[in-house]
N, C-alpha and C positions, 0 to 999 in steps of 0.2 A: 587245905591251902592250895593244892594243885588244882582242885576243882574250881576255886575262885579265880585262879590265874587263867584257867581255860575260858571262863566266862568273860573276863576282861578282854582277852584276845579276840573272842567272837564279836563282842560289842565294838571293839576298835575296827575290826574288819568290816562290820556293817556300816559304820560311820564313813569309812574310806570309800566303800562302794556307793553309798548315798551321795557323797561329794563328786565321785566320778560321773554318776548318772546326771547330777545337777549341772556339772561342767559341760558334759556332752550336749545336754538339752540347750543350755545357754549358748554354746558355740554354734549349734545348729540354727538357733533362732537368729543369731548375728549374721551367719552366712546367708541364710534365707532372706533376711532383710536387705543385706547388701545387694544380693542378686535381684531382688524385686525392684529396688530403687534404680539399679543400673539398667535393667531392661525397660523400666518405665521412663527413664530419662532418654534412652535411645529410640524408643518407639513413639509413634504419633497417636494423639487422641483422635476420636471420631471426627471432631470439628476440624482438627488440623488436616486430617486426610481429605475431608470434603473440600477444604480450602485449597489444598494442593491440586486436587483433581479439577476443581473449577478453574484455577489459574492456568493449568496446563491445557485445558480444553480451549480456553480463551486465546491462548497463544497461537492456535492454529485457525482461529476464526477471524472474520472481518465484520465490520459494521457498515451499513450503507446509508448514505445521506442523499436526499433529493434536493438539488439546487436549482432554483429558477432565476433567470435573468431577463432583463429587457435588452434592447439593441445597444443602448449606451454602455451598459455594464459589460455586455459581451465584447463589444469593440474595445473597451478599455483593457479588459483582461487579455484579449488576444494580442493587441499591439504592445502591451507591456512585456509579454513573453517574447514577441518577435524582436523587440528592441534589445532585449538582453542577449539573444542568441546571434544577433547581427553585429555585435561590437567588433570593430576592426575590419569589417567588410566595406569595400569601396562602393558596391552597388547594393542598395537597400530596397526592400519592398514592404508594402503594407497590406493589411487585409481588414475589410470592414463589411458589416451587414447593414443593408438598407432595404430597398425593394428587391435587391438581389444580393448574393454573396459576391463581393468584389475584391479582386486581387489587383493592386496597383504597383507599378514599378517602372523601370527604365530599360530601354533596349537601344542598340545602335543601328541606325539606318543611314547608309552612305557615310559612315564615319562619325555621325552626329548622335548625341544622346537624345532619345525621343521617349517621352512618357507613354506608357500603355495602360489600358484598363481592361481587365478580363471579367466579364459578367457571367455568373453561373447560378444555377438553381441547386440549393442544398437538399440532399435526401438522406434520411437516417436509415441505416441498415439494421437488420435484425440483431446483429452483434454489437450495436451501439457505436459503430463508426459513422463517419459522415462522408458522403460522396458528393462532390461538386460537379455538376454537369454543365460544361461550358455552353453558353448560348450566343454570345457575341463578344467582339473585341473592338476596342477603339484605340488607334495609334495615331494621334494627331488627326490629320485629315486624310491619312492614307488607308486604303482598304487592304487589310492584312488578314490572311487566313488564320483561323483559331489554332490550327495544327502547328503553324509556324511559330506563333507566340509561345505555345505550350512547350514545344521542343527547345526554344530559346531559354525559357525559364528553367527547364530541366537541366540544361547544360551549363548555363551561366550563373545560376544562383546556388548558393551552398544551403540546400534545404535539409532540415532534420530528417532522420531516418523514418519517422512516423508519417511523413508526407510522401505519397506515391503519385507521380504524374503519368497518366496513360494518354499520350497524344493521339494514338490511333482511335481510341474510343472517346477522346476529348473529355476526359474526366480527371479530377484530382481527388484522391482518396486520403482522408485524414484518419489514420489508424490510431484512434485515441488510446487503445490499450497498450500501444507501444510508446506512448508519450512518457517521457522521463520526468516523473514527479518525485520529489523527495520523500523519504521514509516509507516507500512501498505503496504510496497512495495511487489508486487507479481511477480513471474517469471514463464514462461512456455517455453518449447522447441518448435521450429518450424522446425528445420532441423538438423540432425546429419548425416554427411557424412564423414566416415573415409577415403575413397579413395581420395576425393578432398580436405580434410583437412578444411572443412567448418562446423562451428557449429553456428547455429543461435538461438537466444532466444528472446522472447517478455517480456519486463519488464513494468509492470503496476504500475504507481505512482499516489497516490491520490492527487487531487488539493485542499489542504486546508492548 
């Protein structure tokens, strides 16, 4: 009888150990599954990592567009911009391209408003800016030195910061890279040809 009782105890003990082992294995599987799913949810797949890398690299890049205009399109674009920045100013000026690059405005001579026209030759610099080299001035029937008109324009007109007048060298520099265009867009000139009526610009747009 004692022997049979001892056998029952051993069998019961084995069953308990088997359940313990099964429980530990099951618990380990559950914990491992939860950890695997958690890590998988928080990590990125190869495709996701590639997409993020591509997006981040594009955020620091720009795309360039080549824009070509004729005289009418260029004149319309320039004077639309000038009209917008001259709102509220009493003295206005215009700019147009024909056989020359022409700046037109008004000045005072003996207390009277007199229209003037400054003719210049446009030159594209290696950095994409435009230099207007003054060649002649017309102020009614009066002979007026180019330097005088350029000094007057520099002092009397509220010019944007990207336009620099050098009366000593008789030039007007259009610093296109300083031109304030919305959304970080930048522009530079690549070709100005009055004879063939071709005007090309590079427009740089940020990819973000």
